[in-house]
N, C-alpha and C positions, 0 to 999 in steps of 0.2 A: 726721322728727326732725332736729334742728339741732345741728351741732358747729362751734364757732368757737374760734380761738386769739387772745386779746386780752390781752397781758401787762400793759398799762397798768391794767387793772382790778384788778390785785393790790394797788393802793393801798387798796382796801376790805378787805384782809386784813392788819390791823396786826401780827398775830403773825409771819407770814411775812416781812413787810417789815422788822420790827424785827430778826429773826434775821439777815437778809441785810445790813442796815446795820451790824450789829455783827460781821460777818465769821464768823458761826456756820454759815452755809450759803450755798450758791450759788443763783442765781436759780431760783425754783420754776417749775413748769409749771402753767398755768392752762387750764381748759376751760370753755366756755359750752355748756350742754346743755339741750335742750328735750324733756321727756317727753310733751308734749301738742302735737299738731298742730292747733291751733285756739284760739279765744278766745271769751269771753263778751261781748266788746265788738267794735265795728267802727269804730275811730277813723278819722276822715276823712283824717288825714295818714299812716296806716300803709300801707306798700307791700304788706304781707302780706295785708291783708284782701281785696284784689281777687282773690286766688287761693284764698282759704279760705271759700268760700260753702257749704261742707258742714259738718255737725256735727263737733265736735272729735274727732280720732282719738287714742286713748290707747295709750301703750306698754304692752306686756304687763307685768303687775304683778311676776311672778317675775323677769323679765328686768331690769326697772327696779331692783328691790331688789338683785339680784345685781350689776348694773353699778355702782351707787353704793357698794356694800361693797368691790368689788374694784378700783375705779379707782385707789386709792392705791397698790396693789401695782405699778402700772405707772409710778410716779414722779410722778403728778399730785399736787400739793400743795394746789391750790385749785380749786373748781368753783362756778359760778353757774348756778342753774336759771332759764332765760329762754327764749331761742330764738324760735320763731314763734308761741307761744301763751301761755296762762295756766297756769303750772305747778300752781297750787293746785286746778285743776279735776280733777286726778288725785288720788283719795282716798288713794293710797299715798304721796304726797309727804312728809308729816311722818315716816312710818316710814322712807322711803328716806334722808331727811336724817339722821335719827338713826343709821342704819346706817353712813353715810359718815363721820360724825364719830367714831363708835366705832373706826373703822379708821384714824383719823388724818388725815382730809381736811378742810380748811376749806371751809365751804359758805356761799354767799350766795344771795339770792332776789330776782328781779324780779317784781313783782305789781301788779295794779291795785287790790288790797285788798278787792274785793267778796267773794271766797270765804272770807275770814277769819271765824272764829267762836270761841266760848268753848272748844271742844274742841281746836282745833289751835293757838291762840295760845301757850299755855304751852310746848308742845313746840318750836314754832318759835323762841321767845325763848331757850330753854335750849340750843339746838343751833346756830343760825345765827350767823355772824360779822356779817352785815349784811343788812338788808332795804331795798330801794329801791322806792318806790311810784311808778308812772307815773300822774300825775294832771294832765290837760291842761285844767283848768278852774279857775275861781276862784269860781263860784257855781253854783246849781242849774241855771240855764238854759243857760249856755255849756258846762257839763260835759256835760249831756245831749246838746247839739248836737254837740260835738266827739267824744264817745265813742259817739255814736249809740246811746244807751240811754235808759232811763226816768229821770225826775227822782228817782224813789224810790231809785235807786242812789246818788245824792249823799247822801241822808240815811243810807243804810246805810253808806256809806264813812266819814262823819264819826263815826258810832257805833263802827265798827270801829277807827278811829284812836284814839279816846278810850279804848276798851277796851284796846288794845295799849299805850298810854302808861301806863295804870294798872297793868297787869300787869308792865310793865318796871320800874316804880318799886317795886312790892311784892316782886318776885323779885330786885331789885338786879341786873338783867340788864345785861351789857356789850355786847349786840347793838347795832350802829350802825344808826340809822334815818335815812332820807333820802327826799326827794321830788324827782322829775324832772318838769319842766313844760315843755311846748312853748308858746311865746309866739304868740298870735294877737291880732288887733285886739279880738276879743270878750272875751278874758279879761284884758286889760291894765287896765281901770278898777278892778277889784277885786283886782288882783294883790298890792298891798301889804297889804291886809286879810288875804288868804289866807296870805301869808308870815308875818304876825304870829300868825295862828292856829296854823300849823305850829310856830312857835317856842314858843308857849305850851304845846304838848304835849311840849316838851323834845326835839324831834327834833334830830339832829346837823347836818343841812345841807339846803339846797334848791338845785337846779340849774335855771336858767331859760335856755332856748335857743330860737332861731328854728327854723322847720321845716327838715327836711333837704332838700338840693338835689335829691335824687332824686325828690322829689314832682313836679317839672316834667314827668315822663314819664307821670304818671297823670292821666287826664282829669278825675277828680273834684276834683283840687286846683286846677284853673283857676278855680273859683268862690270860692276862699279869698282873703281880703284880708289883707295882711301889713303891719304897721306898720314903716316904714323906719327911723325914728329910735329904735331900741331901745337903742342904746348909752347914750344919756342916761338912759333908764329904768334900765338896768343900773347906771349910776353912782349913781343915786338910792338904789337898794336895796343898794348895795355888794356886788354879786356879782362884781366884778372889780377888780383892783388894777393901775392903770396905772403902768408904770415903763419906764425906758430902761437899757440896759446901760451901765456906767460907761466913760468914755474914759481915765481915769487908771489904767490897769493896766500891769503890767510883764511882759515875756516872757523875762526873763533866767534864770528858774529853771524846772525841769521841772514838769509838772502844770498843772492848770487855774488861770489867774491870778485868776479870780473867787473861788476859795476863800481867797485871800490878801487880798482887798479887804474888810476887816471893815466899813467904813462902808456898803458896798452890801449885803454878805452879811446882816448883822443888821438886821432891820426889825420893824415891828409888823404883826400880823395884822389885815387890814382888817375882820374880822368881830368878833373878841373883844378886839382891842387889846392882847393879850399879846405878849411878845417872840417872834419867829419867825425862821427862816432861809429865805432865798430858795433856789430851785432853781438850781443852778449848771451842770447838764448842759443847756446851751441849744442844742446842735446835734448832730444825729445823726451818729455816726461815719461812716456811709455817705456823708454829704455831704462830709465832710473828705477822703474817699478816692476820690471819684468824678471827679476832674479831674487827679490827680497825673501821669498819663501824658502829659498835655499840657504840664505843667510840666517833666517830664524832658527834653523836647526842647530846652529852653533854660533850664537851671538857673541861669545867671548873669544872666538878663535882669532889668531893673528892673521891667518889667511882668510880670503873671502868665504870659504866653506871648509868643512871638515868631512872627508869621505865617509868615515865611520858613522858620523851623525846623520849624514845624508841617507846612508843605507838603512839606518834605523827608522827615521821619521818619514821619508818620502815614500810614495807619492802623496800629494795633497789629496785628501779624500773627496772634497767637494769644492768646486769653484762656483761662486754666485756673482753675477754682474748684469748690468743693463746691456741692451743689444749692441750699441756702438762700442762701449767699453769692452765688453766680453770678446767681441770679434778682434779688435786691434790688440788688446792686451794679451789675449790668449795666443795670438799669432806671434807676437814678440817673445813671449815666454817660451814657446815651443822652439823658436830659433835659438834662444839662449841655451836651452837644454841640449840641442843638437851640437851647438858650438863647443860646449863644455865636454860633451861626449867624444868629440873628434880626437882620435888618437890618444884617448885617456882610458886605460883599462880599469882603473880604480873606480871611476864614476860610471855607475850602471844604470842611471835613470835616463830613459829616452823621452818619456812623456811626463810633464809636470803634474797633471791633474787627472784624477780618476773619473770624476763626474762633472758635468756642466749643467747649471741651472740658470736660465735667462729670465731675469725678473722684469716686471713691468715698470712703467714710469708713473710718476705722480703728476696728474693733470689738473688744470684750473682754467676757468673762463678767461678770455682775453678782453681787454678794454681799450678803446681809443676815444680821444676827445674829438671835437668838431674839426680840428686841423689834422686829423689822422695821426696824432702823437700817442704813443703807447702810454697807458696809465697802469699803475700798480693797484691791486685790490684795496690797499690802504687809502688810495686817493679817490675811491668811488663809494657811493652809498645809494641806497634805494629804500623808500618807505613801504612800497607795496610788492617788491620783488619782481616787478615787471618793467618799470621805468627807472633807468639809472642816470645819475648826474654826478658832476664833480663834487666832491665832499665840501659841504658848507656853501655850495653855490648851485641851487636847484635850476637856475636859468641855463646853465651849461650842460647840455645833454651829453650822454656817453653812449657810444655804440658798443654793444656786447657781441663779441665774437665767439667762435666755437671753443669748447674745452680742448686744450692742447697740452702737450708735455711742458712742464714748467721750464721757462727759458728766461735768461737774463735779458736777452735782446727784446723779447716781447713783454717783459716786466710782469708776467703773470705768476710771480713767485710769492711765497708767504714767508714773512720773517719768523723763523723758528723761535727766536728769543721771545717775541711778543706772544706767540701761541703757548709756549711753555709757561710764561709768566701768568697767562690768563687761565689755562686749563691744567697745567702740570705735564711733565714728560710722559707719565703713564698713560694719560688720556690720548696723547699724540700717538704713541705706539699702538694703543688699542684700536684707534680709528684706522690707521694705515693698514694694520693686519686684518681688520674685520671687514673692510669695505669690499674686497674682492680677492680671488685667488692671486697668489704672488706673481704668477706669470702674466696676469692681466694688468692693465693700467688702473691706477687709483684715481677716482674723481674726487678732488678735494672739495669739501663743502663745510661751511660754518655749522650747519645743522648737524652734520655727522659728528663734528668735534663736540658739540654740546651734548649730543646723545651719549657719546663715550664718556664724557665727564660725569654726566648724571648717573650712568651705570656704576662708575667707581664709587660715587657717593652712596648708592644703594648697597654696594658691597661692604662699604664701611659700616652702614647701619646694621647689616646682617652680622658683621664681625662683632659688634658690641653685644648683640643678642647671644651669639655663640659663647663669648667670654662669660656672660652671666650664667648660661647653662652649664658650662664647664665648672665654674666655681660652686655650683649647687651640690656637686658630688652625687649625682643621681645614679642609682642602680637600676638600669633599665635595659632596653633592647640593644643588642650588639650586632646582630646579623645584618640588618638592613643597611646600616651605615658602612659596614665593612664590604658588603657586596657592591654597593654603589661606587665606593672609592676605588676598589680594585678594577671594576669594569671601566671606570673613568681613566685610570692610569693606562689601561690596555688600549683604549681608544686614542688617547693623546699620543702615546708612543707610535702608533701606526700613522697618525696624521703628521707627526713630526718627520717621520721617515719619508712621507710622500709630499712634504712641504705644503700640506693643507692647513696653513695657519688660520685662514678664515673659518675653517671647520672647528679648530681648537677654540676660537672665540665663541662659536655656537655651543660647544661643550661647556664653556664657562657660564653662559646664560642658563643652560640646563641645570648646571650645578647650583647656581643661585636659587632657581626655582625649587629644586629638591631640598636644599638646606633650609630655605625660608619656610617651607611647608613642614618639614620634619622637626624643626627646632621647637615647635609647640608640643611635640609628642615626647614621651619618656625615652630619650636616647641615653645610653650609659655614658656618663661624663668622661670617664677615662678613655673609652673608645672614641668618643667624639673628639677629644683633644688630639689623640694619635692620628685619626683620619683627617682632621682639619689641617694638621701639620703637613700631611702628604699632599692634600689639595692645594695648599698655599705654595708648596714646593714646585708642583707642576704648573702653577700659574705664574711663578716668578720670572720666566723668560719674557712674558708678555707685559706684566705690570710689576717690575722688580721693587720699586719704591714702596708701593702699597703692601706687598707681601713681606718685605723686610720689616716694616713697621708693625705689622700684625704679629709676626713671629716674635719680635722683641717684646711686645705686650704680654705674650704668653710665656716669657722667660725662656724662650727657645733660641738656639743658634740661628742667626739670620742666613747662614749658608748651610744647607742641608744636602745630604746625599740624595740622588734621584731615587724615588721609591720603587721597589720591585713589586711585581704582580704576584698575588697569591692565586694560582690557577684554579683552586677549588671553587672560588667565587665566580669564576667565569662560566661555570656550568649552571644552567638554569634550574635552581632549586626552589624557586618561588613562582607563583602565578598571580596574575592580577584578577581579582574578583570584582565584577560589577555589582554594586550594592543598590538594590531598589527597595523603596518603602512605599507600599500602597501603589505600586506600578511606576513610581517616579524615581529616576536615577538620583541618588544622593551622594555618590562618591565611588572611588575605586580603592580597593584594599589589597595590598600585596601580602600574601600569606604563603605558607609552605605548600608545596605541591601535594595533591591528594588529601587535603585537609577534610575532616568530617564536618557534617552540618553543625553538630553541637559545638565543636571547637571554633568554627567560624562565627557562630552566634556570640560566643564568649569574646572573640577578638573585636567584634562590632561593638559590644557593650563596653569594652575597655578603651575604645577609640573616642577621644574627646570630640572629634568632629562629627562622628556618626551617632554617638550615644545621645546627643541632645534631641534627636528625632524620636528616641524611645522613651524619654522621661515621662512618667505618669501615664503610660499607655500599656495596654495588654497585647501581647503577641497572640493573634488568633490562629495564624497558620503561616507557613513559609514554603516557598517553592524553590528547591535546591537543584542546580545544574552543576555537576562536578567540574571543578577547575575553571568555571566560567561565570556563573551568575547565581545570585540568591535574591528572591523577591519576598519581603516580609510584609504580611498583612496585619495591620493594627486596628484596634477599635478607635473610632473617632471621638 
């Protein structure tokens, strides 16, 4: 079976394109599908026929019918039956098409026309959006030669086309009919005659093209003769419109300048001579964006790039992009570099990017109403989190689909403006980075956003405590805060290098717990301020608005140099002592390694948290385990 994605073929689906052009929907999804692995012909130019020397393999009928009926539920708007064989060889094809259309999917058909008959033609015309016939001949002889079939098939084909045209007229069918012809030396002499015949049947179009270049790899094609001067032939039969892009355009306004050039935009159709509009989307956006990194190296240069600047700045250290974008954009960018390098000794860059990181997608549940119409999350509500209905209308139930990549066509997108207004940009960044590793998909949830928002509020409450502690000018412990901060910087540096942004968020939570606990102890105010500045600096890529405001409140520059690690604090100089009183664990105390029992007891008495257990009580005895544990026995 064959599955291909070819969005350009949506042009054959006028309903979908019309809705898209009028802004009623976003670009639909198109699938090319082959239910038959084989063909009744063996066309000499077909690359498939070399590997299909066995009888056609048919898709299971029940699976075929079910697939066509359910494909629309997955967001597919249009499907064409084609692939590697003749779809009409499968007897269930008319029924499968009818099922797909009933479920809201546009269907097209590629066929050689031989399997058409009086029984299937009415159904096909009633349900198909278009039918394209592959006919690579212009008379009985060259048709049989090219298709490697009997001359009787030519007569049958003409009969079927006549029958189809008559049925279309009688039923007033809107199904688009077209013919695709591959040009060979054999069929050129009668080509105009054949085109006139197709036109007399009131077909909508004919496409005439030379053989595909991939034929060069097939031994059989070496015997084929190809007419080189086909462009003149194409001009004669008016299959192409020659034009040049206008030079008198202006770039002073945003948007495509061709849309403002009315003299060029409005033209005559080369086939029907009626008024028409030219296509203005003349260059793929990937082309526009596939050399910008070279321009960034010398933005003020008169030329597109400057070789000296290129040599200094390139290559780009790191490329980050989604799967589809990374593949196509990366491909185009590499082509550009190779083209610039071609016969250019000054330009030494062969590859644009040193490293590639493929990021995940942001996902959300999908919603449909009772009529299978896509709904946005803003149009849906639920009171219990189980049953969903249309907002402000509990009687209209909503079907909840799986969590998928946010898509305009499925409308499972979140308005960033509303989210930012409700929670702030920092909370949005925090949630996206904390939910999962960057190479994995992010599952969007309102609960996750709320949790990120609340955490930032907790950070702000901690900030106010820290400001008070700094202003007290306490002379106290310096070691613990310096040790923690330096170890934190070291961990964050490593996680940044490895793109472990979700782990950095975990580091932030650890830091909150550490500072929230230590702020009640006697930390040296000067050291606290200096270390807090460093902590805010390494948090700034995650929550820049919060950190900028905090630094401003401390009368510090909002833009700080990235802090360096003091390696002496990376060495384990302290140990964590488990503190037990009368056999019950009361806390953990970080103290210098190899501390004596007497010094440890003094540290315990100086601790606000632990000393409360010793008040008004006499120490009877203590059990001391070096660098691990102390159990203090008190009188009750």
